[in-house]
C-alpha positions as CSV (number, residue, x, y, z in Angstrom):
1,M,5.8,13.0,0.1
2,K,3.9,15.9,1.3
3,D,1.0,14.6,0.1
4,L,1.1,11.3,1.8
5,E,2.0,13.6,4.8
6,Q,-0.8,15.7,4.4
7,E,-3.0,12.8,4.2
8,R,-1.2,11.2,7.0
9,A,-0.3,8.3,5.6
10,V,3.0,8.8,6.3
11,A,4.6,10.7,9.3
12,T,8.1,12.2,9.3
13,F,10.5,12.3,12.4
14,G,14.0,14.2,12.4
15,T,15.7,16.0,9.8
16,N,19.1,14.6,9.3
17,P,18.5,12.7,7.6
18,P,14.7,12.8,8.4
19,L,13.1,8.8,8.9
20,R,9.8,8.3,7.5
21,R,6.9,5.7,8.5
22,L,4.3,4.9,6.6
23,T,1.3,4.9,9.3
24,N,-1.1,3.2,7.5
25,A,0.3,0.6,4.8
26,D,-2.7,-1.7,4.5
27,R,-4.8,1.4,3.0
28,L,-2.1,2.8,1.0
29,L,-1.4,-1.1,-0.2
30,Q,-5.2,-1.3,-0.9
31,E,-5.2,2.2,-2.8
32,W,-2.8,1.7,-4.7
33,T,-3.9,-1.7,-6.2
34,A,-7.1,-0.3,-6.9
35,F,-5.2,2.3,-9.0
36,Y,-2.7,0.7,-10.6
37,P,-4.8,-1.2,-13.2
38,G,-6.4,1.8,-14.5
39,T,-3.9,4.4,-13.9
40,L,0.0,2.9,-14.6
41,R,-1.0,-0.3,-15.7
42,P,-2.2,0.9,-19.4
43,K,1.2,3.4,-19.4
44,L,3.3,0.4,-19.4
45,N,2.7,-0.3,-23.2
46,P,1.4,-3.4,-22.9
47,K,2.0,-6.3,-26.3
48,R,-0.2,-9.3,-26.1
49,F,1.3,-12.7,-27.7
50,R,0.8,-16.1,-28.0
51,T,3.3,-18.9,-28.5
52,D,3.4,-22.6,-29.9
53,N,6.4,-23.0,-27.1
54,R,4.9,-21.9,-23.9
55,E,6.1,-25.0,-21.8
56,A,9.8,-23.5,-22.9
57,L,8.7,-19.9,-21.8
58,E,7.4,-21.1,-18.6
59,R,10.8,-22.6,-17.7
60,A,12.6,-19.6,-18.7
61,D,14.9,-17.9,-16.6
62,L,13.9,-14.5,-17.4
63,T,16.4,-12.8,-15.7
64,R,19.0,-13.2,-18.6
65,F,16.2,-11.3,-20.5
66,K,16.0,-8.4,-17.5
67,A,12.6,-9.4,-17.1
68,Y,10.4,-10.7,-14.7
69,W,7.4,-12.8,-13.8
70,G,4.7,-11.1,-13.2
71,G,0.7,-12.0,-11.9
72,E,-0.3,-15.7,-12.2
73,M,3.4,-17.3,-13.2
74,A,4.6,-14.9,-10.3
75,A,1.9,-16.0,-8.1
76,D,2.9,-19.7,-8.6
77,R,6.7,-18.7,-8.2
78,L,6.0,-17.2,-4.4
79,T,3.1,-19.7,-3.2
80,K,3.4,-22.6,-5.5
81,H,-0.8,-22.6,-4.8
82,I,-1.8,-21.5,-8.9
83,K,-1.1,-23.2,-12.5
84,P,-1.0,-20.0,-14.7
85,E,-3.5,-19.7,-17.2
86,R,-2.3,-16.0,-18.7
87,L,1.5,-15.1,-18.5
88,T,2.5,-11.6,-17.5
89,I,6.2,-10.2,-18.1
90,Y,7.5,-7.0,-17.3
91,T,10.8,-6.3,-19.0
92,R,13.4,-3.4,-18.3
93,E,14.8,-3.8,-22.0
94,N,13.5,-4.4,-25.2
95,P,11.9,-7.5,-25.4
96,L,12.9,-8.8,-29.3
97,P,15.8,-11.2,-27.9
98,L,12.9,-12.5,-25.9
99,I,10.1,-12.6,-28.2
100,T,12.5,-14.1,-30.8
101,E,13.8,-16.8,-28.6
102,M,10.5,-17.7,-27.0
103,R,9.1,-17.7,-30.7
104,L,5.9,-15.2,-29.3
105,K,3.8,-14.4,-32.1
106,A,1.8,-10.6,-31.6
107,D,-1.9,-11.6,-31.0
108,K,-4.3,-8.8,-29.5
109,N,-6.2,-12.2,-27.8
110,G,-3.1,-13.7,-27.0
111,D,-2.5,-15.6,-23.2
112,I,1.2,-13.7,-23.1
113,E,1.1,-10.0,-22.2
114,I,4.7,-7.8,-21.9
115,L,4.8,-4.7,-20.1
116,D,7.6,-2.1,-19.2
117,A,9.3,-2.7,-16.1
118,F,8.9,0.5,-13.4
119,W,10.7,-0.3,-10.2
120,D,13.7,0.3,-8.9
121,P,15.5,-3.4,-9.2
122,N,17.6,-2.0,-6.2
123,V,14.9,-1.9,-3.7
124,T,13.3,-5.4,-4.5
125,R,14.3,-8.3,-2.2
126,N,13.0,-11.2,-3.6
127,G,15.5,-11.2,-6.3
128,G,15.4,-13.8,-9.3
129,D,13.0,-13.1,-12.3
130,V,9.8,-12.5,-10.2
131,V,7.8,-8.9,-9.7
132,P,8.2,-7.8,-6.4
133,P,4.9,-9.2,-4.5
134,I,3.2,-6.0,-4.1
135,L,3.0,-6.3,-7.9
136,A,1.6,-9.7,-8.3
137,Y,-0.5,-9.1,-6.1
138,A,-1.7,-5.8,-7.5
139,D,-2.2,-7.8,-11.4
140,L,-4.2,-10.6,-9.4
141,M,-6.2,-8.2,-8.1
142,A,-6.8,-6.3,-11.1
143,T,-8.9,-9.5,-12.4
144,T,-12.0,-11.4,-11.5
145,D,-10.9,-14.9,-11.6
146,G,-11.4,-16.4,-8.1
147,R,-7.6,-18.4,-8.4
148,N,-6.2,-15.4,-9.1
149,L,-7.9,-13.6,-5.9
150,E,-7.1,-16.8,-3.7
151,A,-3.5,-16.6,-4.9
152,A,-3.5,-12.7,-4.2
153,R,-4.7,-13.3,-0.6
154,L,-1.8,-15.9,-0.3
155,I,0.4,-13.2,-1.4
156,Y,-0.9,-10.5,1.0
157,D,-0.6,-13.0,4.3
158,Q,2.9,-14.2,3.1
159,Y,4.4,-11.5,1.9
160,L,2.2,-8.2,2.4
161,A,1.1,-8.3,6.0
162,P,4.2,-9.3,7.8
163,N,5.6,-6.2,6.4
164,S,2.7,-3.4,6.8
165,R,3.4,-2.5,10.2
166,T,6.8,-2.1,10.2
167,L,7.7,-0.5,6.4
168,K,9.7,2.5,6.3
169,T,10.3,5.0,3.5
170,A,14.2,5.7,2.3
171,P,15.0,9.6,3.3
């Protein structure tokens, strides 16, 4: 928080408890989005897979695996605008039950990627089996695929921009 305050990205008001307000949420979003693919994402133990059971996987409710759709599938669920080609899954627990039930096979060139979930599930509002919109946005922006960039714009317009002027941080 001190770094954000020094960069004047957060303003603090009061003392008991202090209220903090983001002063430039759009700039922070763009910086986080730019640094996420090279800084945090590689630390999330990414593993690639393929399956002969893709339709079942796409229909699956990942909540029973404590897992969430990211990237293209999250965009599809949030905007209904994109047909996913690559599947990104974030999981809080050992992914072995998901891997086994969905008949995933390790494949370094596979179109399914599983990563560790890293956010506090209590701060997300979208619920269900989809990552927070900011993460779906970052996943999509990390690609050079025009379809993904268009879906990212829709997520930004529908979920991120409306909140960018009213974001507050927890004390």
